[in-house]
FIDOKOL-527010 format. One record per residue (C-alpha): x, y, z. Coordinates in steps of 0.25 Angstrom, whole numbers, plus 5000, padded with zeros to 4 digits. Last residue first. Layout:
<rs>
<r x="X" y="Y" z="Z"/>
...
</rs>
This chain:
<rs>
<r x="5356" y="5450" z="5443"/>
<r x="5366" y="5450" z="5432"/>
<r x="5377" y="5456" z="5440"/>
<r x="5389" y="5449" z="5434"/>
<r x="5396" y="5439" z="5443"/>
<r x="5411" y="5440" z="5442"/>
<r x="5412" y="5455" z="5443"/>
<r x="5422" y="5460" z="5433"/>
<r x="5437" y="5460" z="5438"/>
<r x="5440" y="5447" z="5431"/>
<r x="5436" y="5453" z="5417"/>
<r x="5445" y="5465" z="5420"/>
<r x="5457" y="5456" z="5423"/>
<r x="5454" y="5447" z="5411"/>
<r x="5455" y="5459" z="5401"/>
<r x="5450" y="5453" z="5388"/>
<r x="5437" y="5462" z="5390"/>
<r x="5424" y="5457" z="5383"/>
<r x="5415" y="5463" z="5394"/>
<r x="5423" y="5475" z="5395"/>
<r x="5420" y="5479" z="5381"/>
<r x="5406" y="5482" z="5385"/>
<r x="5411" y="5494" z="5394"/>
<r x="5405" y="5498" z="5407"/>
<r x="5405" y="5486" z="5416"/>
<r x="5398" y="5482" z="5428"/>
<r x="5396" y="5467" z="5424"/>
<r x="5380" y="5468" z="5424"/>
<r x="5380" y="5482" z="5418"/>
<r x="5390" y="5480" z="5407"/>
<r x="5384" y="5465" z="5405"/>
<r x="5371" y="5471" z="5401"/>
<r x="5378" y="5478" z="5389"/>
<r x="5385" y="5465" z="5385"/>
<r x="5371" y="5459" z="5385"/>
<r x="5366" y="5469" z="5375"/>
<r x="5351" y="5465" z="5375"/>
<r x="5343" y="5460" z="5363"/>
<r x="5329" y="5458" z="5365"/>
<r x="5316" y="5451" z="5360"/>
<r x="5302" y="5450" z="5364"/>
<r x="5294" y="5441" z="5354"/>
<r x="5279" y="5442" z="5352"/>
<r x="5273" y="5429" z="5346"/>
<r x="5272" y="5425" z="5332"/>
<r x="5286" y="5418" z="5330"/>
<r x="5289" y="5412" z="5316"/>
<r x="5302" y="5419" z="5312"/>
<r x="5295" y="5429" z="5303"/>
<r x="5284" y="5431" z="5315"/>
<r x="5295" y="5435" z="5325"/>
<r x="5303" y="5445" z="5316"/>
<r x="5292" y="5452" z="5308"/>
<r x="5283" y="5451" z="5320"/>
<r x="5292" y="5461" z="5327"/>
<r x="5300" y="5456" z="5339"/>
<r x="5297" y="5463" z="5352"/>
<r x="5308" y="5472" z="5357"/>
<r x="5322" y="5472" z="5362"/>
<r x="5335" y="5480" z="5361"/>
<r x="5347" y="5480" z="5370"/>
<r x="5355" y="5486" z="5382"/>
<r x="5355" y="5500" z="5377"/>
<r x="5364" y="5510" z="5385"/>
<r x="5362" y="5520" z="5397"/>
<r x="5374" y="5524" z="5405"/>
<r x="5388" y="5519" z="5402"/>
<r x="5392" y="5520" z="5417"/>
<r x="5381" y="5515" z="5426"/>
<r x="5374" y="5508" z="5414"/>
<r x="5360" y="5511" z="5411"/>
<r x="5351" y="5501" z="5404"/>
<r x="5344" y="5502" z="5390"/>
<r x="5333" y="5493" z="5384"/>
<r x="5329" y="5495" z="5370"/>
<r x="5315" y="5492" z="5366"/>
<r x="5308" y="5488" z="5353"/>
<r x="5293" y="5486" z="5350"/>
<r x="5294" y="5481" z="5340"/>
<r x="5306" y="5472" z="5337"/>
<r x="5314" y="5467" z="5324"/>
<r x="5318" y="5480" z="5318"/>
<r x="5323" y="5486" z="5331"/>
<r x="5319" y="5499" z="5337"/>
<r x="5320" y="5504" z="5351"/>
<r x="5311" y="5510" z="5362"/>
<r x="5320" y="5512" z="5375"/>
<r x="5319" y="5504" z="5388"/>
<r x="5326" y="5509" z="5401"/>
<r x="5334" y="5502" z="5412"/>
<r x="5342" y="5507" z="5424"/>
<r x="5348" y="5498" z="5435"/>
<r x="5355" y="5489" z="5425"/>
<r x="5360" y="5475" z="5430"/>
<r x="5361" y="5470" z="5416"/>
<r x="5354" y="5456" z="5418"/>
<r x="5344" y="5460" z="5429"/>
<r x="5341" y="5475" z="5425"/>
<r x="5343" y="5476" z="5410"/>
<r x="5340" y="5462" z="5406"/>
<r x="5328" y="5460" z="5415"/>
<r x="5322" y="5474" z="5410"/>
<r x="5324" y="5469" z="5396"/>
<r x="5316" y="5456" z="5399"/>
<r x="5305" y="5464" z="5405"/>
<r x="5304" y="5474" z="5394"/>
<r x="5302" y="5462" z="5384"/>
<r x="5291" y="5456" z="5391"/>
<r x="5284" y="5470" z="5392"/>
<r x="5286" y="5471" z="5377"/>
<r x="5278" y="5459" z="5375"/>
<r x="5278" y="5443" z="5375"/>
<r x="5265" y="5437" z="5379"/>
<r x="5264" y="5429" z="5366"/>
<r x="5278" y="5424" z="5368"/>
<r x="5292" y="5425" z="5364"/>
<r x="5304" y="5431" z="5372"/>
<r x="5317" y="5434" z="5364"/>
<r x="5331" y="5436" z="5369"/>
<r x="5345" y="5442" z="5365"/>
<r x="5356" y="5444" z="5375"/>
<r x="5366" y="5452" z="5367"/>
<r x="5382" y="5451" z="5366"/>
<r x="5392" y="5459" z="5359"/>
<r x="5402" y="5461" z="5348"/>
<r x="5402" y="5475" z="5342"/>
<r x="5402" y="5480" z="5356"/>
<r x="5395" y="5492" z="5361"/>
<r x="5393" y="5498" z="5376"/>
<r x="5407" y="5502" z="5380"/>
<r x="5411" y="5504" z="5365"/>
<r x="5413" y="5496" z="5352"/>
<r x="5407" y="5503" z="5340"/>
<r x="5397" y="5493" z="5334"/>
<r x="5397" y="5482" z="5323"/>
<r x="5388" y="5471" z="5328"/>
<r x="5390" y="5457" z="5333"/>
<r x="5382" y="5450" z="5342"/>
<r x="5384" y="5439" z="5353"/>
<r x="5371" y="5434" z="5358"/>
<r x="5366" y="5430" z="5372"/>
<r x="5353" y="5423" z="5369"/>
<r x="5339" y="5423" z="5373"/>
<r x="5325" y="5416" z="5371"/>
<r x="5311" y="5416" z="5378"/>
<r x="5300" y="5408" z="5373"/>
<r x="5284" y="5408" z="5372"/>
<r x="5285" y="5403" z="5361"/>
<r x="5297" y="5394" z="5358"/>
<r x="5307" y="5400" z="5348"/>
<r x="5311" y="5392" z="5335"/>
<r x="5309" y="5403" z="5325"/>
<r x="5312" y="5414" z="5335"/>
<r x="5326" y="5410" z="5339"/>
<r x="5333" y="5415" z="5326"/>
<r x="5327" y="5429" z="5329"/>
<r x="5331" y="5429" z="5343"/>
<r x="5345" y="5425" z="5338"/>
<r x="5346" y="5437" z="5329"/>
<r x="5342" y="5446" z="5340"/>
<r x="5356" y="5445" z="5346"/>
<r x="5361" y="5456" z="5336"/>
<r x="5372" y="5458" z="5326"/>
<r x="5374" y="5443" z="5322"/>
<r x="5387" y="5442" z="5314"/>
<r x="5383" y="5442" z="5300"/>
<r x="5379" y="5432" z="5288"/>
<r x="5371" y="5437" z="5276"/>
<r x="5359" y="5428" z="5274"/>
<r x="5349" y="5439" z="5275"/>
<r x="5356" y="5446" z="5263"/>
<r x="5353" y="5435" z="5253"/>
<r x="5338" y="5435" z="5257"/>
<r x="5337" y="5450" z="5255"/>
<r x="5322" y="5454" z="5259"/>
<r x="5316" y="5464" z="5249"/>
<r x="5311" y="5476" z="5256"/>
<r x="5298" y="5480" z="5263"/>
<r x="5302" y="5480" z="5278"/>
<r x="5291" y="5471" z="5282"/>
<r x="5276" y="5475" z="5281"/>
<r x="5273" y="5467" z="5294"/>
<r x="5262" y="5457" z="5297"/>
<r x="5272" y="5446" z="5300"/>
<r x="5268" y="5437" z="5288"/>
<r x="5279" y="5443" z="5279"/>
<r x="5282" y="5458" z="5283"/>
<r x="5284" y="5462" z="5268"/>
<r x="5299" y="5461" z="5265"/>
<r x="5305" y="5460" z="5279"/>
<r x="5295" y="5450" z="5284"/>
<r x="5296" y="5442" z="5271"/>
<r x="5311" y="5440" z="5273"/>
<r x="5309" y="5436" z="5287"/>
<r x="5298" y="5425" z="5283"/>
<r x="5307" y="5420" z="5271"/>
<r x="5319" y="5419" z="5279"/>
<r x="5312" y="5413" z="5291"/>
<r x="5306" y="5402" z="5283"/>
<r x="5316" y="5398" z="5281"/>
<r x="5331" y="5398" z="5286"/>
<r x="5341" y="5407" z="5280"/>
<r x="5351" y="5402" z="5270"/>
<r x="5366" y="5400" z="5267"/>
<r x="5371" y="5411" z="5277"/>
<r x="5378" y="5423" z="5270"/>
<r x="5392" y="5430" z="5271"/>
<r x="5401" y="5418" z="5274"/>
<r x="5411" y="5424" z="5275"/>
<r x="5412" y="5439" z="5278"/>
<r x="5402" y="5439" z="5289"/>
<r x="5395" y="5452" z="5291"/>
<r x="5396" y="5460" z="5304"/>
<r x="5383" y="5469" z="5306"/>
<r x="5383" y="5484" z="5310"/>
<r x="5393" y="5490" z="5300"/>
<r x="5389" y="5480" z="5289"/>
<r x="5375" y="5486" z="5289"/>
<r x="5363" y="5477" z="5293"/>
<r x="5360" y="5486" z="5305"/>
<r x="5356" y="5497" z="5294"/>
<r x="5343" y="5489" z="5291"/>
<r x="5342" y="5486" z="5276"/>
<r x="5340" y="5471" z="5278"/>
<r x="5328" y="5475" z="5287"/>
<r x="5329" y="5470" z="5302"/>
<r x="5316" y="5460" z="5304"/>
<r x="5324" y="5452" z="5314"/>
<r x="5325" y="5440" z="5305"/>
<r x="5332" y="5450" z="5295"/>
<r x="5342" y="5454" z="5306"/>
<r x="5351" y="5444" z="5312"/>
<r x="5343" y="5432" z="5307"/>
<r x="5343" y="5436" z="5292"/>
<r x="5356" y="5443" z="5292"/>
<r x="5362" y="5430" z="5295"/>
<r x="5369" y="5426" z="5308"/>
<r x="5383" y="5424" z="5313"/>
<r x="5385" y="5423" z="5328"/>
<r x="5377" y="5410" z="5329"/>
<r x="5365" y="5408" z="5338"/>
<r x="5360" y="5407" z="5352"/>
<r x="5347" y="5406" z="5360"/>
<r x="5345" y="5404" z="5375"/>
<r x="5331" y="5400" z="5381"/>
<r x="5325" y="5410" z="5391"/>
<r x="5317" y="5405" z="5403"/>
<r x="5321" y="5416" z="5413"/>
<r x="5332" y="5407" z="5418"/>
<r x="5338" y="5407" z="5404"/>
<r x="5338" y="5422" z="5404"/>
<r x="5346" y="5423" z="5418"/>
<r x="5356" y="5412" z="5414"/>
<r x="5359" y="5418" z="5401"/>
<r x="5361" y="5432" z="5408"/>
<r x="5370" y="5425" z="5418"/>
<r x="5378" y="5418" z="5407"/>
<r x="5380" y="5432" z="5400"/>
<r x="5385" y="5438" z="5413"/>
<r x="5395" y="5426" z="5415"/>
<r x="5401" y="5429" z="5402"/>
<r x="5402" y="5443" z="5405"/>
<r x="5409" y="5440" z="5418"/>
<r x="5419" y="5430" z="5412"/>
<r x="5417" y="5418" z="5421"/>
<r x="5428" y="5414" z="5431"/>
<r x="5442" y="5409" z="5430"/>
<r x="5451" y="5411" z="5443"/>
<r x="5463" y="5418" z="5440"/>
<r x="5474" y="5414" z="5450"/>
<r x="5485" y="5424" z="5451"/>
<r x="5499" y="5416" z="5452"/>
<r x="5504" y="5414" z="5466"/>
<r x="5513" y="5424" z="5473"/>
<r x="5528" y="5420" z="5473"/>
<r x="5533" y="5418" z="5487"/>
<r x="5535" y="5403" z="5485"/>
<r x="5546" y="5405" z="5475"/>
<r x="5549" y="5392" z="5468"/>
<r x="5563" y="5387" z="5465"/>
<r x="5566" y="5383" z="5451"/>
<r x="5570" y="5369" z="5449"/>
<r x="5583" y="5363" z="5445"/>
<r x="5582" y="5349" z="5438"/>
<r x="5588" y="5337" z="5444"/>
<r x="5575" y="5329" z="5443"/>
<r x="5564" y="5336" z="5436"/>
<r x="5564" y="5327" z="5423"/>
<r x="5558" y="5316" z="5432"/>
<r x="5549" y="5312" z="5420"/>
<r x="5536" y="5312" z="5428"/>
<r x="5540" y="5324" z="5437"/>
<r x="5545" y="5332" z="5425"/>
<r x="5532" y="5329" z="5417"/>
<r x="5523" y="5333" z="5429"/>
<r x="5530" y="5347" z="5428"/>
<r x="5539" y="5354" z="5439"/>
<r x="5539" y="5369" z="5435"/>
<r x="5551" y="5379" z="5437"/>
<r x="5563" y="5371" z="5432"/>
<r x="5576" y="5378" z="5434"/>
<r x="5584" y="5381" z="5421"/>
<r x="5586" y="5395" z="5425"/>
<r x="5600" y="5392" z="5431"/>
<r x="5598" y="5394" z="5446"/>
<r x="5610" y="5389" z="5454"/>
<r x="5608" y="5399" z="5465"/>
<r x="5623" y="5404" z="5463"/>
<r x="5621" y="5405" z="5448"/>
<r x="5608" y="5412" z="5450"/>
<r x="5614" y="5422" z="5459"/>
<r x="5626" y="5424" z="5449"/>
<r x="5616" y="5427" z="5438"/>
<r x="5608" y="5436" z="5446"/>
<r x="5620" y="5445" z="5449"/>
<r x="5624" y="5445" z="5434"/>
<r x="5610" y="5449" z="5429"/>
<r x="5609" y="5460" z="5440"/>
<r x="5621" y="5466" z="5433"/>
<r x="5629" y="5475" z="5442"/>
<r x="5628" y="5490" z="5442"/>
<r x="5628" y="5491" z="5457"/>
<r x="5613" y="5494" z="5458"/>
<r x="5610" y="5481" z="5450"/>
<r x="5610" y="5480" z="5435"/>
<r x="5600" y="5476" z="5425"/>
<r x="5600" y="5465" z="5414"/>
<r x="5596" y="5469" z="5400"/>
<r x="5583" y="5469" z="5392"/>
<r x="5580" y="5472" z="5378"/>
<r x="5565" y="5474" z="5374"/>
<r x="5561" y="5470" z="5359"/>
<r x="5548" y="5477" z="5354"/>
<r x="5541" y="5471" z="5343"/>
<r x="5534" y="5479" z="5331"/>
<r x="5526" y="5471" z="5321"/>
<r x="5523" y="5476" z="5307"/>
<r x="5513" y="5466" z="5300"/>
<r x="5517" y="5462" z="5286"/>
<r x="5510" y="5460" z="5272"/>
<r x="5500" y="5471" z="5275"/>
<r x="5484" y="5471" z="5276"/>
<r x="5484" y="5463" z="5289"/>
<r x="5494" y="5473" z="5294"/>
<r x="5483" y="5483" z="5299"/>
<r x="5493" y="5488" z="5309"/>
<r x="5508" y="5487" z="5309"/>
<r x="5509" y="5486" z="5294"/>
<r x="5519" y="5480" z="5285"/>
<r x="5521" y="5480" z="5269"/>
<r x="5524" y="5494" z="5266"/>
<r x="5535" y="5496" z="5277"/>
<r x="5540" y="5482" z="5274"/>
<r x="5545" y="5488" z="5260"/>
<r x="5555" y="5498" z="5267"/>
<r x="5559" y="5487" z="5277"/>
<r x="5562" y="5477" z="5265"/>
<r x="5570" y="5487" z="5258"/>
<r x="5578" y="5490" z="5271"/>
<r x="5580" y="5475" z="5273"/>
<r x="5572" y="5468" z="5283"/>
<r x="5577" y="5460" z="5295"/>
<r x="5576" y="5472" z="5304"/>
<r x="5561" y="5473" z="5302"/>
<r x="5560" y="5459" z="5308"/>
<r x="5550" y="5449" z="5301"/>
<r x="5541" y="5442" z="5311"/>
<r x="5534" y="5429" z="5307"/>
<r x="5541" y="5422" z="5319"/>
<r x="5554" y="5422" z="5311"/>
<r x="5551" y="5428" z="5298"/>
<r x="5548" y="5419" z="5286"/>
<r x="5535" y="5424" z="5281"/>
<r x="5540" y="5439" z="5284"/>
<r x="5553" y="5436" z="5276"/>
<r x="5545" y="5430" z="5264"/>
<r x="5536" y="5442" z="5264"/>
<r x="5547" y="5452" z="5265"/>
<r x="5555" y="5445" z="5254"/>
<r x="5543" y="5445" z="5245"/>
<r x="5541" y="5460" z="5247"/>
<r x="5556" y="5463" z="5244"/>
<r x="5556" y="5455" z="5232"/>
<r x="5543" y="5461" z="5227"/>
<r x="5549" y="5475" z="5229"/>
<r x="5562" y="5472" z="5222"/>
<r x="5555" y="5466" z="5210"/>
<r x="5545" y="5478" z="5209"/>
<r x="5555" y="5489" z="5208"/>
<r x="5552" y="5491" z="5194"/>
<r x="5562" y="5499" z="5186"/>
<r x="5560" y="5492" z="5173"/>
<r x="5547" y="5500" z="5170"/>
<r x="5537" y="5493" z="5161"/>
<r x="5526" y="5492" z="5172"/>
<r x="5517" y="5480" z="5171"/>
<r x="5503" y="5484" z="5169"/>
<r x="5491" y="5486" z="5178"/>
<r x="5478" y="5492" z="5171"/>
<r x="5473" y="5506" z="5175"/>
<r x="5469" y="5508" z="5160"/>
<r x="5480" y="5519" z="5159"/>
<r x="5490" y="5508" z="5163"/>
<r x="5494" y="5504" z="5177"/>
<r x="5508" y="5501" z="5181"/>
<r x="5515" y="5489" z="5188"/>
<r x="5530" y="5486" z="5192"/>
<r x="5535" y="5500" z="5194"/>
<r x="5536" y="5498" z="5209"/>
<r x="5527" y="5509" z="5212"/>
<r x="5517" y="5502" z="5203"/>
<r x="5518" y="5489" z="5210"/>
<r x="5516" y="5496" z="5223"/>
<r x="5503" y="5503" z="5218"/>
<r x="5499" y="5490" z="5212"/>
<r x="5499" y="5483" z="5226"/>
<r x="5492" y="5495" z="5232"/>
<r x="5481" y="5494" z="5222"/>
<r x="5480" y="5479" z="5223"/>
<r x="5478" y="5480" z="5238"/>
<r x="5468" y="5491" z="5237"/>
<r x="5460" y="5483" z="5227"/>
<r x="5459" y="5470" z="5235"/>
<r x="5468" y="5459" z="5230"/>
<r x="5462" y="5445" z="5225"/>
<r x="5472" y="5444" z="5214"/>
<r x="5462" y="5445" z="5203"/>
<r x="5453" y="5455" z="5209"/>
<r x="5465" y="5464" z="5212"/>
<r x="5471" y="5463" z="5198"/>
<r x="5457" y="5466" z="5192"/>
<r x="5456" y="5479" z="5201"/>
<r x="5470" y="5483" z="5197"/>
<r x="5467" y="5482" z="5182"/>
<r x="5475" y="5472" z="5173"/>
<r x="5483" y="5473" z="5160"/>
<r x="5478" y="5475" z="5146"/>
<r x="5489" y="5467" z="5140"/>
<r x="5482" y="5454" z="5145"/>
<r x="5492" y="5443" z="5149"/>
<r x="5492" y="5447" z="5164"/>
<r x="5502" y="5439" z="5171"/>
<r x="5511" y="5451" z="5174"/>
<r x="5499" y="5458" z="5180"/>
<r x="5496" y="5447" z="5189"/>
<r x="5510" y="5445" z="5194"/>
<r x="5511" y="5460" z="5197"/>
<r x="5498" y="5460" z="5205"/>
<r x="5502" y="5447" z="5213"/>
<r x="5516" y="5453" z="5216"/>
<r x="5510" y="5467" z="5221"/>
<r x="5499" y="5460" z="5229"/>
<r x="5510" y="5452" z="5236"/>
<r x="5512" y="5437" z="5232"/>
<r x="5503" y="5425" z="5236"/>
<r x="5511" y="5419" z="5247"/>
<r x="5519" y="5430" z="5252"/>
<r x="5507" y="5440" z="5250"/>
<r x="5498" y="5431" z="5258"/>
<r x="5508" y="5430" z="5269"/>
<r x="5509" y="5445" z="5269"/>
<r x="5494" y="5446" z="5270"/>
<r x="5493" y="5437" z="5282"/>
<r x="5504" y="5446" z="5288"/>
<r x="5519" y="5444" z="5288"/>
<r x="5525" y="5450" z="5301"/>
<r x="5535" y="5461" z="5302"/>
<r x="5544" y="5465" z="5313"/>
<r x="5549" y="5478" z="5320"/>
<r x="5557" y="5478" z="5332"/>
<r x="5556" y="5488" z="5343"/>
<r x="5568" y="5489" z="5353"/>
<r x="5567" y="5490" z="5368"/>
<r x="5578" y="5494" z="5377"/>
<r x="5585" y="5489" z="5390"/>
<r x="5574" y="5484" z="5398"/>
<r x="5580" y="5479" z="5412"/>
<r x="5584" y="5465" z="5417"/>
<r x="5585" y="5460" z="5431"/>
<r x="5575" y="5470" z="5437"/>
<r x="5565" y="5459" z="5441"/>
<r x="5554" y="5464" z="5432"/>
<r x="5564" y="5464" z="5420"/>
<r x="5568" y="5450" z="5424"/>
<r x="5554" y="5445" z="5424"/>
<r x="5551" y="5452" z="5410"/>
<r x="5564" y="5446" z="5404"/>
<r x="5559" y="5432" z="5409"/>
<r x="5545" y="5433" z="5404"/>
<r x="5549" y="5439" z="5390"/>
<r x="5559" y="5428" z="5388"/>
<r x="5549" y="5418" z="5392"/>
<r x="5539" y="5423" z="5381"/>
<r x="5543" y="5413" z="5370"/>
<r x="5550" y="5401" z="5377"/>
<r x="5564" y="5403" z="5381"/>
<r x="5576" y="5398" z="5373"/>
<r x="5586" y="5406" z="5381"/>
<r x="5592" y="5413" z="5369"/>
<r x="5579" y="5414" z="5361"/>
<r x="5570" y="5418" z="5373"/>
<r x="5580" y="5428" z="5379"/>
<r x="5583" y="5435" z="5365"/>
<r x="5569" y="5437" z="5362"/>
<r x="5565" y="5443" z="5375"/>
<r x="5577" y="5452" z="5375"/>
<r x="5590" y="5453" z="5383"/>
<r x="5602" y="5462" z="5382"/>
<r x="5614" y="5455" z="5388"/>
<r x="5625" y="5462" z="5396"/>
<r x="5621" y="5456" z="5409"/>
<r x="5623" y="5442" z="5403"/>
<r x="5612" y="5432" z="5399"/>
<r x="5610" y="5418" z="5401"/>
<r x="5609" y="5418" z="5417"/>
<r x="5600" y="5429" z="5418"/>
<r x="5591" y="5424" z="5407"/>
<r x="5590" y="5410" z="5412"/>
<r x="5587" y="5415" z="5426"/>
<r x="5575" y="5424" z="5421"/>
<r x="5569" y="5412" z="5414"/>
<r x="5571" y="5403" z="5426"/>
<r x="5563" y="5413" z="5434"/>
<r x="5570" y="5421" z="5444"/>
<r x="5565" y="5422" z="5458"/>
<r x="5576" y="5414" z="5465"/>
<r x="5586" y="5423" z="5458"/>
<r x="5580" y="5436" z="5464"/>
<r x="5580" y="5431" z="5478"/>
<r x="5595" y="5429" z="5478"/>
<r x="5598" y="5441" z="5470"/>
<r x="5591" y="5451" z="5479"/>
<r x="5592" y="5463" z="5471"/>
</rs>
């Protein structure tokens, strides 16, 4: 080890550790940061550098167990545990008849499972019992262990709330508290528990020795002393130091001109975002106007306006995401609500017989995350120009098993073309443009399809060099039940294309999940200019 060159390359943090500790000391990140008053993270940096230079070595690792109070635990501390609240309610009950468990759960705002579990605990403790009418009663036994149990639980909740950095060490608990914590803490799924169990590994380091058995720390410490290096050297000259003159008389750290420069990461557009912008530019250049809308829609615009019956399987909770709060929109605009309802019930003025069922005007106001881009096509029809061309890059949400060609959160490019001369050939021309020019596919085929809102309906499929044939999207001519109900009386060609899937071809990928990768290195490796032409 060349000590003269070694000491010049040492960071001030490393120097401070070498000078402060002896060759016999065991070092940990926590110890170094606390005793040298370092900022969080500096101890880990310094010890990692010393380890890489062979000045320290890893001695051993110890796993320590901590407990963190969860949101449920904080609620228990504030309001009382379910056991405490149930016992208090039963004690306050003036009626001699007692209380049933479901009644107690409703009164305290507990779910049935939580209340049942709490009663089971109280029963084992000999605090509560249940009579022949399944009513909860105070136990008559004097051998109750409830007081000790409640005291221990209350003590743990208090310790958890007052623990340093919110972490309660296992070693700080008594044997009784440790046994009790086994039923109060979980590693996974801890949201339903009072405590979250956290394992943290502590690494112990020690100074290494040279070939002769001498401590490298002692040798380095002498070399640092001879060079006059203390570890307090200033590494950065700031504008404030120049203005205030505080740099005068202070030691500065020497600079190594041989150190390679830091890697320069030049910013550039995300390849997928750039691909979407190029698709937009292409459609605008063809005379299309862009439409957009909210992520949250009503059942009316998402499905009813598209002549999808309210009993359709796609309305199931397993296919559409519902909003928990608020659940319904205030109202649906007229005359579209009445005209769409009539189309469903008897065809209205569209010439159709409809679906022949009573249209539910309460259900139609239910709020969901839009499951298809066609919702914006429907919302555009009432104010669309004729002839006209419209499109959108639309984010959609649909329950699906995620794999190479399916996502539960995805984008579609949605569009409509309105006009007297619009027909199936018009539609097929646009589909071919998307498949060949935008997606860059070499092989395309059209397959007859079915959608409640188009007739005829066509699916376009492309062949990926790795994934093979897959559907790019659906399309068709809007049925009169859709267009006429929304005030349009000319043919309307519509399509909904999976733009994520087009990007697979254009960007040379083979998995949709790569489009949304958090691996920046992989993103930088992709072609900077997508093949959209």
